[in-house]
DRENDO-1510 file (C-alpha; in Angstrom, 1 decimal, always signed):
<recs>
REC; n; res; u; v; w
REC; 1; MET; +127.4; +96.7; +23.4 .
REC; 2; LYS; +124.7; +94.3; +22.1 .
REC; 3; VAL; +125.0; +94.3; +18.3 .
REC; 4; GLY; +122.1; +92.9; +16.3 .
REC; 5; VAL; +122.1; +91.4; +12.8 .
REC; 6; PRO; +118.7; +90.8; +11.3 .
REC; 7; LYS; +118.2; +88.8; +8.1 .
REC; 8; GLU; +117.8; +91.1; +5.0 .
REC; 9; ILE; +114.3; +91.2; +3.7 .
REC; 10; LYS; +114.5; +93.3; +0.5 .
REC; 11; THR; +113.6; +91.3; -2.6 .
REC; 12; HIS; +116.4; +89.0; -3.7 .
REC; 13; GLU; +118.8; +90.6; -1.2 .
REC; 14; TYR; +121.2; +87.8; -0.1 .
REC; 15; ARG; +123.9; +89.8; +1.7 .
REC; 16; VAL; +124.3; +90.0; +5.4 .
REC; 17; GLY; +125.3; +92.8; +7.8 .
REC; 18; LEU; +128.1; +90.8; +9.5 .
REC; 19; THR; +129.8; +87.7; +8.2 .
REC; 20; PRO; +131.0; +85.1; +10.8 .
REC; 21; GLY; +134.5; +86.5; +10.5 .
REC; 22; ALA; +133.3; +90.0; +11.4 .
REC; 23; VAL; +131.3; +88.6; +14.3 .
REC; 24; ARG; +134.5; +87.1; +15.7 .
REC; 25; GLU; +136.1; +90.6; +15.6 .
REC; 26; TYR; +133.2; +92.1; +17.5 .
REC; 27; VAL; +133.2; +89.3; +20.1 .
REC; 28; ALA; +137.0; +89.6; +20.5 .
REC; 29; ALA; +136.5; +93.3; +21.2 .
REC; 30; GLY; +134.1; +92.4; +24.1 .
REC; 31; HIS; +130.7; +92.9; +22.4 .
REC; 32; SER; +127.7; +90.6; +22.2 .
REC; 33; VAL; +126.4; +89.8; +18.8 .
REC; 34; LEU; +122.8; +88.7; +18.2 .
REC; 35; VAL; +122.0; +87.1; +14.8 .
REC; 36; GLU; +118.6; +86.3; +13.4 .
REC; 37; THR; +118.4; +82.6; +12.4 .
REC; 38; ASN; +119.4; +82.0; +8.7 .
REC; 39; ALA; +120.6; +85.6; +8.4 .
REC; 40; GLY; +123.7; +84.3; +6.6 .
REC; 41; ALA; +122.0; +81.7; +4.4 .
REC; 42; GLY; +122.6; +83.8; +1.3 .
REC; 43; ILE; +126.3; +83.6; +1.7 .
REC; 44; GLY; +126.4; +80.0; +2.8 .
REC; 45; ALA; +126.9; +80.8; +6.4 .
REC; 46; THR; +124.9; +78.6; +8.8 .
REC; 47; ASP; +123.7; +79.4; +12.3 .
REC; 48; ASP; +126.4; +77.0; +13.6 .
REC; 49; ASN; +129.0; +79.1; +11.8 .
REC; 50; TYR; +127.8; +82.1; +13.7 .
REC; 51; ARG; +127.6; +80.2; +17.0 .
REC; 52; LYS; +131.3; +79.1; +16.5 .
REC; 53; ALA; +132.2; +82.8; +15.9 .
REC; 54; GLY; +130.6; +83.6; +19.3 .
REC; 55; ALA; +127.1; +84.9; +18.2 .
REC; 56; THR; +123.8; +84.1; +19.9 .
REC; 57; ILE; +121.1; +83.0; +17.4 .
REC; 58; LEU; +117.6; +84.5; +17.8 .
REC; 59; GLU; +114.5; +83.2; +16.2 .
REC; 60; SER; +113.1; +86.4; +14.8 .
REC; 61; ALA; +114.0; +89.9; +13.6 .
REC; 62; ARG; +111.7; +91.3; +16.3 .
REC; 63; GLU; +113.8; +89.7; +19.0 .
REC; 64; VAL; +117.0; +91.1; +17.4 .
REC; 65; PHE; +115.6; +94.6; +17.2 .
REC; 66; ALA; +114.2; +94.5; +20.7 .
REC; 67; SER; +117.4; +93.1; +22.3 .
REC; 68; SER; +120.1; +95.1; +20.5 .
REC; 69; GLU; +121.7; +98.5; +21.1 .
REC; 70; MET; +123.1; +98.7; +17.6 .
REC; 71; ILE; +121.7; +97.2; +14.4 .
REC; 72; VAL; +124.1; +96.4; +11.6 .
REC; 73; LYS; +122.4; +95.8; +8.2 .
REC; 74; VAL; +123.2; +96.1; +4.5 .
REC; 75; LYS; +120.1; +97.6; +2.8 .
REC; 76; GLU; +117.9; +100.4; +4.1 .
REC; 77; PRO; +115.3; +99.4; +6.6 .
REC; 78; GLN; +112.0; +98.4; +5.2 .
REC; 79; PRO; +108.7; +99.6; +6.7 .
REC; 80; SER; +108.4; +96.6; +8.9 .
REC; 81; GLU; +111.9; +97.2; +10.2 .
REC; 82; TRP; +112.0; +101.0; +10.8 .
REC; 83; VAL; +108.9; +100.7; +13.1 .
REC; 84; GLN; +111.0; +98.5; +15.4 .
REC; 85; LEU; +113.8; +101.0; +15.8 .
REC; 86; ARG; +113.8; +103.1; +18.9 .
REC; 87; GLU; +115.4; +106.1; +20.6 .
REC; 88; SER; +119.1; +105.7; +21.6 .
REC; 89; GLN; +119.4; +102.7; +19.2 .
REC; 90; ILE; +122.2; +103.0; +16.6 .
REC; 91; LEU; +121.5; +101.9; +13.0 .
REC; 92; PHE; +124.5; +101.3; +10.8 .
REC; 93; THR; +123.6; +100.4; +7.1 .
REC; 94; TYR; +123.0; +101.9; +3.7 .
REC; 95; LEU; +120.2; +104.3; +3.8 .
REC; 96; HIS; +120.0; +106.3; +0.6 .
REC; 97; LEU; +117.4; +108.7; +2.1 .
REC; 98; ALA; +117.4; +111.4; -0.6 .
REC; 99; PRO; +114.9; +109.7; -2.9 .
REC; 100; ASP; +113.0; +107.9; -0.1 .
REC; 101; PRO; +110.9; +110.3; +2.0 .
REC; 102; GLU; +108.9; +107.6; +3.7 .
REC; 103; GLN; +112.0; +105.9; +5.1 .
REC; 104; ALA; +113.3; +109.3; +6.2 .
REC; 105; LYS; +110.0; +110.0; +8.1 .
REC; 106; GLY; +110.1; +106.5; +9.6 .
REC; 107; LEU; +113.6; +107.0; +11.0 .
REC; 108; LEU; +112.9; +110.5; +12.2 .
REC; 109; LYS; +109.9; +109.2; +14.1 .
REC; 110; SER; +111.8; +106.3; +15.6 .
REC; 111; GLY; +114.3; +108.6; +17.3 .
REC; 112; CYS; +117.2; +106.3; +16.4 .
REC; 113; THR; +120.7; +107.3; +15.5 .
REC; 114; ALA; +121.2; +106.3; +11.8 .
REC; 115; VAL; +124.7; +106.3; +10.3 .
REC; 116; ALA; +124.7; +105.7; +6.5 .
REC; 117; TYR; +127.5; +103.8; +4.9 .
REC; 118; GLU; +127.2; +105.9; +1.7 .
REC; 119; THR; +128.1; +109.2; +3.4 .
REC; 120; VAL; +130.9; +108.1; +5.7 .
REC; 121; THR; +134.1; +109.7; +4.4 .
REC; 122; ASP; +137.9; +109.1; +4.7 .
REC; 123; ALA; +141.0; +111.2; +4.9 .
REC; 124; VAL; +141.3; +111.7; +1.2 .
REC; 125; GLY; +137.7; +112.7; +0.6 .
REC; 126; GLY; +136.5; +109.3; -0.6 .
REC; 127; LEU; +133.5; +107.3; +0.4 .
REC; 128; PRO; +135.2; +104.1; +1.8 .
REC; 129; LEU; +132.0; +102.2; +2.7 .
REC; 130; LEU; +130.3; +102.9; -0.7 .
REC; 131; ALA; +133.4; +102.1; -2.8 .
REC; 132; PRO; +133.4; +98.3; -2.5 .
REC; 133; MET; +129.8; +98.0; -3.5 .
REC; 134; SER; +130.3; +100.6; -6.3 .
REC; 135; GLU; +133.2; +98.4; -7.6 .
REC; 136; VAL; +130.8; +95.4; -7.6 .
REC; 137; ALA; +127.9; +97.3; -9.2 .
REC; 138; GLY; +130.2; +98.8; -11.9 .
REC; 139; ARG; +131.4; +95.4; -12.9 .
REC; 140; LEU; +127.9; +93.9; -12.8 .
REC; 141; ALA; +126.5; +96.7; -14.9 .
REC; 142; ILE; +128.3; +95.3; -17.9 .
REC; 143; GLU; +127.1; +91.8; -17.3 .
REC; 144; ALA; +123.5; +93.2; -17.0 .
REC; 145; ALA; +124.0; +95.2; -20.2 .
REC; 146; GLY; +125.2; +92.1; -22.0 .
REC; 147; ALA; +122.2; +90.1; -21.0 .
REC; 148; ALA; +119.7; +92.9; -21.8 .
REC; 149; LEU; +121.3; +93.4; -25.3 .
REC; 150; LYS; +120.3; +89.9; -26.3 .
REC; 151; ARG; +117.5; +89.9; -28.8 .
REC; 152; TYR; +115.2; +87.7; -26.8 .
REC; 153; ALA; +115.5; +90.2; -23.9 .
REC; 154; GLY; +114.4; +93.0; -26.2 .
REC; 155; GLY; +117.8; +94.3; -27.0 .
REC; 156; ARG; +119.6; +95.0; -30.3 .
REC; 157; GLY; +121.0; +91.5; -30.5 .
REC; 158; LEU; +124.6; +92.5; -30.0 .
REC; 159; LEU; +127.6; +90.7; -28.4 .
REC; 160; ILE; +129.4; +93.3; -26.3 .
REC; 161; GLY; +132.8; +92.5; -27.7 .
REC; 162; GLY; +131.8; +91.6; -31.2 .
REC; 163; VAL; +133.9; +89.0; -33.1 .
REC; 164; PRO; +136.8; +89.5; -35.6 .
REC; 165; GLY; +135.4; +91.5; -38.5 .
REC; 166; VAL; +132.3; +92.7; -36.6 .
REC; 167; GLN; +132.0; +95.9; -34.7 .
REC; 168; PRO; +131.6; +95.6; -30.9 .
REC; 169; ALA; +129.0; +97.3; -28.9 .
REC; 170; ARG; +129.5; +101.0; -28.2 .
REC; 171; ILE; +129.2; +101.7; -24.4 .
REC; 172; VAL; +129.0; +105.1; -22.9 .
REC; 173; VAL; +129.6; +105.6; -19.2 .
REC; 174; ILE; +128.3; +108.8; -17.6 .
REC; 175; GLY; +130.5; +109.4; -14.6 .
REC; 176; GLY; +134.1; +108.6; -14.1 .
REC; 177; GLY; +134.1; +107.7; -10.4 .
REC; 178; VAL; +134.4; +104.2; -8.8 .
REC; 179; VAL; +131.3; +102.8; -10.6 .
REC; 180; GLY; +132.2; +104.2; -14.0 .
REC; 181; THR; +135.8; +103.1; -13.8 .
REC; 182; HIS; +135.0; +99.5; -12.9 .
REC; 183; ALA; +132.3; +99.4; -15.6 .
REC; 184; ALA; +134.8; +100.7; -18.2 .
REC; 185; ARG; +137.4; +98.1; -17.0 .
REC; 186; MET; +134.9; +95.3; -17.5 .
REC; 187; ALA; +133.7; +96.6; -20.9 .
REC; 188; ILE; +137.2; +97.1; -22.2 .
REC; 189; GLY; +138.1; +93.6; -21.1 .
REC; 190; LEU; +135.2; +92.2; -23.2 .
REC; 191; GLY; +136.4; +94.2; -26.2 .
REC; 192; ALA; +133.7; +96.9; -26.3 .
REC; 193; GLU; +134.2; +100.5; -27.6 .
REC; 194; VAL; +134.0; +102.6; -24.5 .
REC; 195; THR; +133.5; +106.4; -23.8 .
REC; 196; ILE; +133.6; +108.0; -20.4 .
REC; 197; LEU; +131.9; +111.3; -19.7 .
REC; 198; ASP; +132.8; +113.4; -16.6 .
REC; 199; ARG; +132.8; +117.0; -15.6 .
REC; 200; SER; +136.2; +116.9; -13.9 .
REC; 201; ILE; +139.2; +117.6; -16.2 .
REC; 202; PRO; +141.7; +116.2; -13.6 .
REC; 203; ARG; +139.6; +113.0; -13.4 .
REC; 204; LEU; +139.5; +112.7; -17.2 .
REC; 205; ARG; +143.3; +113.0; -17.2 .
REC; 206; GLU; +143.6; +110.3; -14.6 .
REC; 207; LEU; +141.3; +108.0; -16.7 .
REC; 208; ASP; +143.3; +108.6; -19.8 .
REC; 209; GLU; +146.5; +107.6; -18.0 .
REC; 210; LEU; +144.8; +104.6; -16.2 .
REC; 211; PHE; +143.4; +103.1; -19.4 .
REC; 212; GLU; +146.3; +104.1; -21.6 .
REC; 213; GLY; +144.2; +105.2; -24.5 .
REC; 214; ARG; +141.8; +102.2; -24.5 .
REC; 215; VAL; +138.9; +104.5; -23.7 .
REC; 216; ARG; +137.7; +107.8; -25.1 .
REC; 217; THR; +137.1; +110.5; -22.6 .
REC; 218; ARG; +134.9; +113.5; -23.0 .
REC; 219; PHE; +134.0; +116.5; -20.9 .
REC; 220; SER; +130.4; +116.1; -20.0 .
REC; 221; THR; +128.2; +118.9; -21.5 .
REC; 222; ILE; +124.6; +118.8; -22.7 .
REC; 223; ASP; +125.9; +118.5; -26.3 .
REC; 224; ALA; +128.4; +115.7; -25.5 .
REC; 225; VAL; +125.8; +113.7; -23.5 .
REC; 226; GLU; +123.3; +113.9; -26.4 .
REC; 227; GLU; +125.9; +112.9; -29.0 .
REC; 228; GLU; +127.2; +110.0; -27.1 .
REC; 229; VAL; +123.9; +108.7; -25.9 .
REC; 230; PHE; +122.3; +108.8; -29.3 .
REC; 231; ALA; +125.1; +106.7; -30.8 .
REC; 232; ALA; +125.4; +104.2; -27.9 .
REC; 233; ASP; +124.3; +100.6; -27.7 .
REC; 234; VAL; +124.6; +100.8; -23.9 .
REC; 235; VAL; +124.5; +103.8; -21.5 .
REC; 236; ILE; +125.8; +103.2; -17.9 .
REC; 237; GLY; +124.5; +105.9; -15.4 .
REC; 238; ALA; +127.3; +106.1; -12.8 .
REC; 239; VAL; +126.8; +109.6; -11.5 .
REC; 240; LEU; +127.0; +110.3; -7.7 .
REC; 241; VAL; +126.4; +113.3; -5.6 .
REC; 242; PRO; +127.1; +112.1; -2.0 .
REC; 243; GLY; +123.9; +112.0; +0.0 .
REC; 244; ALA; +121.8; +113.9; -2.5 .
REC; 245; SER; +119.5; +112.8; -5.3 .
REC; 246; ALA; +121.3; +112.0; -8.6 .
REC; 247; PRO; +120.9; +114.7; -11.3 .
REC; 248; LYS; +118.7; +113.7; -14.3 .
REC; 249; LEU; +121.1; +113.8; -17.2 .
REC; 250; VAL; +119.1; +111.9; -19.8 .
REC; 251; GLY; +115.5; +113.1; -20.3 .
REC; 252; ARG; +112.5; +111.2; -21.7 .
REC; 253; ARG; +112.6; +113.2; -24.9 .
REC; 254; MET; +116.0; +111.9; -25.6 .
REC; 255; LEU; +114.9; +108.3; -25.7 .
REC; 256; GLY; +113.2; +108.8; -29.1 .
REC; 257; SER; +116.6; +109.6; -30.7 .
REC; 258; MET; +118.4; +106.6; -29.1 .
REC; 259; ARG; +118.9; +103.3; -31.0 .
REC; 260; LYS; +115.9; +101.0; -30.6 .
REC; 261; GLY; +116.9; +98.0; -28.4 .
REC; 262; SER; +119.7; +100.0; -26.8 .
REC; 263; VAL; +120.2; +99.5; -23.0 .
REC; 264; ILE; +120.3; +101.9; -20.1 .
REC; 265; VAL; +121.8; +100.6; -16.8 .
REC; 266; ASP; +121.1; +103.1; -14.1 .
REC; 267; VAL; +123.5; +102.3; -11.2 .
REC; 268; ALA; +122.5; +105.6; -9.6 .
REC; 269; ILE; +119.0; +104.3; -9.0 .
REC; 270; ASP; +119.6; +104.1; -5.2 .
REC; 271; GLN; +119.8; +107.9; -5.2 .
REC; 272; GLY; +116.8; +108.3; -7.5 .
REC; 273; GLY; +118.6; +107.6; -10.8 .
REC; 274; CYS; +120.2; +109.8; -13.4 .
REC; 275; PHE; +117.7; +109.0; -16.2 .
REC; 276; GLU; +114.3; +110.7; -16.1 .
REC; 277; THR; +112.6; +107.5; -17.0 .
REC; 278; SER; +114.3; +105.3; -14.4 .
REC; 279; ARG; +112.3; +103.6; -11.6 .
REC; 280; PRO; +113.6; +101.0; -9.2 .
REC; 281; THR; +113.4; +97.3; -10.3 .
REC; 282; THR; +114.4; +94.1; -8.6 .
REC; 283; HIS; +116.4; +91.0; -9.6 .
REC; 284; ALA; +113.1; +89.2; -10.1 .
REC; 285; ALA; +112.0; +91.6; -12.8 .
REC; 286; PRO; +115.1; +93.7; -13.6 .
REC; 287; THR; +114.2; +95.4; -16.8 .
REC; 288; TYR; +111.4; +97.3; -18.5 .
REC; 289; GLU; +111.1; +99.2; -21.9 .
REC; 290; VAL; +110.4; +102.8; -22.6 .
REC; 291; GLU; +110.4; +104.2; -26.1 .
REC; 292; GLY; +112.1; +101.1; -27.4 .
REC; 293; VAL; +115.0; +101.5; -24.9 .
REC; 294; ILE; +115.6; +98.7; -22.3 .
REC; 295; HIS; +116.0; +100.0; -18.7 .
REC; 296; TYR; +117.9; +98.0; -16.1 .
REC; 297; CYS; +117.4; +99.8; -12.7 .
REC; 298; VAL; +117.9; +97.2; -10.0 .
REC; 299; ALA; +118.4; +99.0; -6.7 .
REC; 300; ASN; +120.6; +96.3; -5.0 .
REC; 301; MET; +122.8; +95.0; -7.8 .
REC; 302; PRO; +125.5; +93.7; -5.5 .
REC; 303; GLY; +122.9; +91.5; -3.7 .
REC; 304; ALA; +123.2; +89.1; -6.7 .
REC; 305; VAL; +126.7; +88.1; -5.7 .
REC; 306; PRO; +126.3; +88.1; -1.9 .
REC; 307; ARG; +129.5; +86.1; -1.0 .
REC; 308; THR; +131.7; +88.6; -2.8 .
REC; 309; SER; +129.7; +91.6; -1.7 .
REC; 310; SER; +129.3; +90.8; +2.0 .
REC; 311; GLN; +133.0; +90.1; +2.4 .
REC; 312; ALA; +134.0; +93.2; +0.6 .
REC; 313; LEU; +131.5; +95.3; +2.6 .
REC; 314; ASN; +132.5; +93.9; +5.9 .
REC; 315; ASN; +136.2; +94.5; +5.2 .
REC; 316; ALA; +135.3; +98.2; +4.8 .
REC; 317; THR; +132.7; +98.7; +7.5 .
REC; 318; LEU; +134.5; +96.7; +10.3 .
REC; 319; PRO; +136.7; +99.5; +11.8 .
REC; 320; PHE; +133.8; +102.0; +11.8 .
REC; 321; GLY; +131.3; +99.4; +13.3 .
REC; 322; LEU; +133.7; +98.5; +16.0 .
REC; 323; ALA; +134.2; +102.2; +16.9 .
REC; 324; LEU; +130.4; +102.7; +17.1 .
REC; 325; ALA; +130.0; +99.5; +19.2 .
REC; 326; SER; +132.8; +100.5; +21.6 .
REC; 327; LYS; +132.0; +104.2; +22.1 .
REC; 328; GLY; +128.4; +104.6; +21.0 .
REC; 329; PHE; +127.4; +108.1; +19.8 .
REC; 330; ALA; +130.6; +109.4; +21.2 .
REC; 331; ALA; +132.4; +107.8; +18.2 .
REC; 332; VAL; +130.4; +110.0; +15.9 .
REC; 333; LEU; +131.4; +113.1; +17.8 .
REC; 334; GLU; +135.1; +112.2; +17.9 .
REC; 335; ASP; +135.5; +111.0; +14.3 .
REC; 336; PRO; +134.9; +113.5; +11.5 .
REC; 337; HIS; +134.4; +110.6; +9.0 .
REC; 338; LEU; +131.6; +109.0; +11.1 .
REC; 339; ARG; +130.1; +112.5; +11.6 .
REC; 340; ALA; +129.8; +112.7; +7.8 .
REC; 341; GLY; +127.9; +109.4; +7.9 .
REC; 342; LEU; +125.4; +110.6; +10.5 .
REC; 343; ASN; +122.1; +111.1; +8.7 .
REC; 344; VAL; +119.5; +111.0; +11.5 .
REC; 345; HIS; +119.7; +111.7; +15.2 .
REC; 346; HIS; +117.0; +112.2; +17.8 .
REC; 347; GLY; +114.4; +112.9; +15.2 .
REC; 348; ARG; +116.4; +115.4; +13.2 .
REC; 349; LEU; +118.2; +115.2; +9.8 .
REC; 350; THR; +121.9; +115.8; +10.2 .
REC; 351; CYS; +123.0; +115.4; +6.6 .
REC; 352; ARG; +122.6; +118.7; +4.7 .
REC; 353; ALA; +122.4; +117.0; +1.3 .
REC; 354; VAL; +119.7; +114.6; +2.4 .
REC; 355; ALA; +117.7; +117.4; +4.0 .
REC; 356; GLU; +117.9; +119.6; +1.0 .
REC; 357; SER; +116.9; +116.8; -1.3 .
REC; 358; LEU; +113.8; +116.0; +0.8 .
REC; 359; GLY; +112.9; +119.6; +1.5 .
REC; 360; LEU; +113.1; +119.1; +5.2 .
REC; 361; PRO; +114.9; +121.0; +8.0 .
REC; 362; PHE; +118.6; +120.4; +8.5 .
REC; 363; SER; +120.1; +120.2; +12.0 .
REC; 364; PRO; +123.9; +120.5; +12.4 .
REC; 365; ILE; +125.2; +117.6; +14.5 .
REC; 366; ASP; +125.9; +119.8; +17.5 .
REC; 367; GLN; +122.4; +121.1; +17.5 .
REC; 368; ALA; +120.9; +117.6; +17.0 .
REC; 369; ALA; +123.0; +116.2; +19.8 .
REC; 370; ALA; +121.9; +118.9; +22.3 .
</recs>
């Protein structure tokens, strides 16, 4: 199969769909890989690196889209990209369609087959292609919070870990999944006081054991969320409902009771965000203020560390991508985990959570494939 890798064009997105090492794997498996010139510049990979790995370098994204049977990306296609997709072409990337009706309409109109990293599953019910970027985003969330807490940035003027004799920042993490766990790990390492809220008692038990008493855990109720958010210096939104829009757990009215200069980091912004006042921002302008509370809502946080992120992502996506390249749509039909990743096929939405979030018709995969 001809596999295409266009350069990412989202603002300050430096990751790349395939690293040179991943290209070697595709070529060794008998596939042709077409890479847009300078696609790997953000990770320090030159066109010559890709040529040595066996790729063919093309001068424009238009050539890559036109010549490829499968497109491998990192971020969701932008308007100038989804109009270049066509029927029978496979798109393999993050999509996050639930809060993005325009992209969904564009993909449906294209007739392409779109497999979303964020809804591919594994044998234990996890999300293996979302997990590595969730790990990165969770860790970056604490770095972002630390920067936003500085007084010149509008924050409270706190050092996350404090110093001897001075109380550290109080950090509340809403959601005890991959993002929340890694955010807590970083915050604890810096010496912060950390509380994790989650609605799963078994998960709270796991977190208690994992952190050996170094975090407080609370069952997430309306009362608990309000109490913790009002007392926090930093609130990390780490809630995930696979494929669907994130629930709004902190409303605008609550901001007035939060500490002035406190910080919200909404890692769930790709799925619409879990704070009512969240809206997507970029690395160029990452924060804004509402009711005296600093909001950090960058929708592609791992793009800031593209070398780490691209390698971690490629490690996870490689076996699934090779299966798609080798078998085409048949790989989706054969593998229940890739079936879970299928969001769009032949102009129909095949992911129930996405369809319900967008208020559009849902087509079971067998119906869509007919």
